[in-house]
C-alpha positions in Angstrom: 278.9 162.9 25.1 277.4 161.8 28.7 274.9 164.9 29.4 273.8 163.4 25.7 273.2 160.0 26.6 272.1 161.0 30.1 269.2 162.9 27.7 268.6 160.1 25.4 268.1 157.7 28.5 265.6 160.3 30.1 263.8 160.8 27.1 263.2 156.8 26.1 259.4 156.0 27.0 258.3 152.1 27.7 255.3 150.3 26.2 251.8 151.9 27.0 250.1 150.6 30.2 246.9 149.4 29.5 244.3 150.6 31.8 243.4 148.1 34.9 240.4 146.2 34.1 238.0 145.8 37.4 235.9 142.7 36.8 234.1 142.2 40.5 234.3 139.1 42.0 231.1 136.9 42.3 228.6 137.6 45.6 228.6 134.3 47.3 226.2 134.8 50.1 223.2 136.0 48.2 220.3 135.3 50.6 216.3 136.0 50.3 213.8 136.0 53.4 210.3 136.8 53.0 208.9 139.9 55.5 205.4 140.6 54.9 204.8 140.5 51.2 208.4 141.1 50.9 210.9 139.5 49.3 214.0 141.0 51.2 217.4 140.2 49.5 220.3 140.4 51.0 224.2 140.4 50.0 227.4 141.5 50.6 229.8 144.0 48.0 232.2 142.5 46.6 235.7 144.3 47.8 238.0 143.1 45.2 238.5 142.3 41.5 239.3 139.0 39.7 243.4 140.4 39.5 243.4 140.3 43.6 243.2 143.7 43.8 240.9 146.2 45.5 238.1 148.1 43.5 238.5 151.2 43.0 235.7 152.0 41.2 231.2 152.2 42.1 229.6 149.3 41.5 226.1 148.4 39.8 223.8 145.2 40.5 221.9 143.6 38.2 219.5 141.0 39.7 217.8 138.3 37.5 214.6 136.8 38.7 212.3 133.7 37.8 209.2 132.3 39.3 208.0 128.8 39.3 204.5 128.0 39.8 203.7 125.5 42.4 203.9 121.8 42.0 206.7 122.9 39.0 210.6 121.8 39.4 212.6 124.6 39.8 215.5 124.9 38.0 219.3 124.7 39.4 221.1 126.9 37.5 220.7 130.6 37.7 218.3 132.6 36.1 218.2 134.6 33.1 216.2 137.3 32.6 217.2 140.5 34.1 215.0 141.8 36.3 216.1 144.7 37.9 219.4 147.1 37.6 220.6 149.4 40.7 222.7 152.2 40.0 225.8 153.2 42.4 223.7 155.1 44.2 221.0 153.0 44.3 223.2 150.7 46.0 224.4 152.8 48.9 220.9 153.8 49.5 220.0 150.2 50.6 223.3 149.4 52.3 223.2 148.6 56.1 225.8 147.3 58.3 227.9 146.3 55.3 225.2 144.3 53.2 223.1 145.3 50.7 219.2 145.0 51.9 217.4 145.3 48.9 213.1 144.8 48.9 212.3 142.6 46.2 208.5 143.0 46.4 206.1 141.8 44.1 203.4 143.7 42.3 200.3 142.9 43.9 198.8 141.5 40.8 202.1 139.0 41.3 201.4 138.1 44.6 198.2 136.9 44.0 199.0 135.2 40.8 202.0 133.7 42.3 201.3 132.9 45.8 202.7 129.9 47.0 205.3 129.6 43.8 209.4 129.8 44.1 210.9 133.0 43.3 214.7 132.6 42.5 216.9 135.3 42.2 220.4 135.4 41.1 222.9 138.8 40.6 225.8 139.9 39.2 228.0 142.8 39.9 230.1 145.5 37.8 232.2 148.1 37.3 232.4 150.9 33.9 235.3 150.7 31.8 236.6 152.6 29.0 233.1 154.7 27.2 231.4 152.9 29.7 232.0 149.7 28.6 230.3 146.9 31.5 233.0 145.0 32.9 230.6 142.1 34.9 231.1 139.6 37.5 230.3 136.2 37.1 226.7 135.2 38.4 226.3 134.8 42.2 224.4 131.8 43.9 220.5 131.2 43.1 218.4 132.0 46.4 215.2 131.0 46.1 212.2 131.5 48.6 208.3 130.4 48.4 205.9 133.0 48.2 204.0 132.4 51.8 200.3 133.1 52.4 200.5 135.9 55.6 198.3 137.7 57.8 198.8 141.6 58.4 201.2 143.1 61.1 200.6 142.6 65.1 198.7 145.5 66.0 198.5 146.1 69.6 202.2 145.5 71.1 202.1 147.3 74.6 205.0 147.3 77.3 204.4 147.7 81.1 207.7 148.6 83.1 208.3 147.2 86.1 211.2 147.1 88.5 212.8 144.3 87.4 212.2 143.9 83.7 210.3 145.8 80.7 207.1 143.5 80.0 206.0 143.3 76.2 203.1 141.8 74.9 200.7 141.5 72.3 197.9 140.0 70.4 198.5 136.6 67.8 198.0 138.2 64.5 194.1 138.1 63.3 194.4 134.9 60.8 190.5 134.7 61.0 189.5 131.1 59.1 191.9 131.4 56.1 192.9 128.2 55.4 195.4 129.1 52.9 197.7 131.4 55.8 201.0 129.7 56.6 201.1 128.1 60.5 202.1 130.3 63.1 205.4 129.3 64.8 206.2 131.9 67.2 207.6 135.9 67.1 210.7 137.4 67.0 211.4 140.7 69.1 213.2 143.4 67.8 215.1 146.4 69.7 217.0 149.3 69.1 218.5 152.1 71.1 217.6 155.3 68.4 214.7 154.0 66.7 215.9 154.8 63.3 215.5 152.8 60.0 218.2 150.0 60.0 219.3 149.7 63.5 216.9 147.4 64.8 218.2 144.1 66.3 217.0 140.9 66.8 216.6 140.6 70.8 214.5 137.3 71.3 212.2 134.7 69.7 209.5 133.6 71.7 206.4 131.1 71.1 204.2 133.2 73.2 202.6 136.6 72.4 205.1 138.1 75.3 208.6 139.1 75.9 210.3 140.0 79.8 213.1 142.1 78.8 215.4 142.4 82.0 218.6 144.1 80.2 218.1 148.0 80.2 219.3 150.9 81.7 217.1 153.7 83.9 216.7 156.7 81.8 218.0 155.3 78.5 215.6 155.2 75.7 214.6 151.7 74.2 212.3 151.0 70.8 210.9 147.8 70.3 208.7 146.2 67.5 207.6 142.6 66.9 207.1 140.2 64.2 205.0 137.0 64.0 206.9 133.8 62.4 205.3 131.3 60.0 206.6 128.4 58.8 205.7 126.1 55.7 207.7 123.2 55.1 211.7 124.4 55.4 210.4 127.9 54.3 210.3 130.3 57.2 208.6 133.9 56.8 208.0 137.0 59.1 204.9 139.6 59.2 205.6 143.0 58.2 207.0 145.0 61.3 204.3 145.9 64.0 204.2 149.6 65.1 207.2 150.5 66.9 206.9 151.2 70.5 209.3 153.6 72.2 210.2 153.5 76.6 212.3 155.1 78.7 212.5 153.1 82.1 212.3 155.7 85.1 213.2 154.8 88.3 210.0 155.3 90.1 209.4 152.1 92.4 
């Protein structure tokens, strides 16, 4: 009798457990900055679902965009029109140092037509459930940027080694007499120890077209690039990268 009860108890099954719904938390740190003609979107991927547990499924990203011509009021809410979508493999390709860096580059036609306009972006992330049903997050914060008119990149970055420092110099960007260009306010110097894309870090900001870097090691390669910085009202933008210039300091003094 006892054995029969034991076998019966072992055969009892509870109610089926529904599959977990992994709805990502909303992105809260979406930001946009202008580098040359590109509007660079940066944001952190959510790590948790709305149930407080860690996400286990690949994330897709849907980006919405709105354009507001100069002088037109800008809506406070997120844009409603889907602009582009990133598949999980795209997301991984743009992931650097824990953040997605996505170049939202306007087309040449858009750049010419909408210069001086405000671009607004928002995004959602999503996982896929049963039958690949999209399980989408709430919209992120809204990031906005005015598309400024900028000159081309700095073209003649030079590095002169001395005993105490590496002396960087360059010529200011060519602005000719184009009054539509935004005012130049300074420069940002970036440095890398490998020269690989995504490895450059901001080293310094300077008002002058030169910089002295005394923090180096002999026989260890370094790579430099410079961007010009422009400002219009509260909007800051950078030129495209200069050419990368490598140098390996030697003990020749």
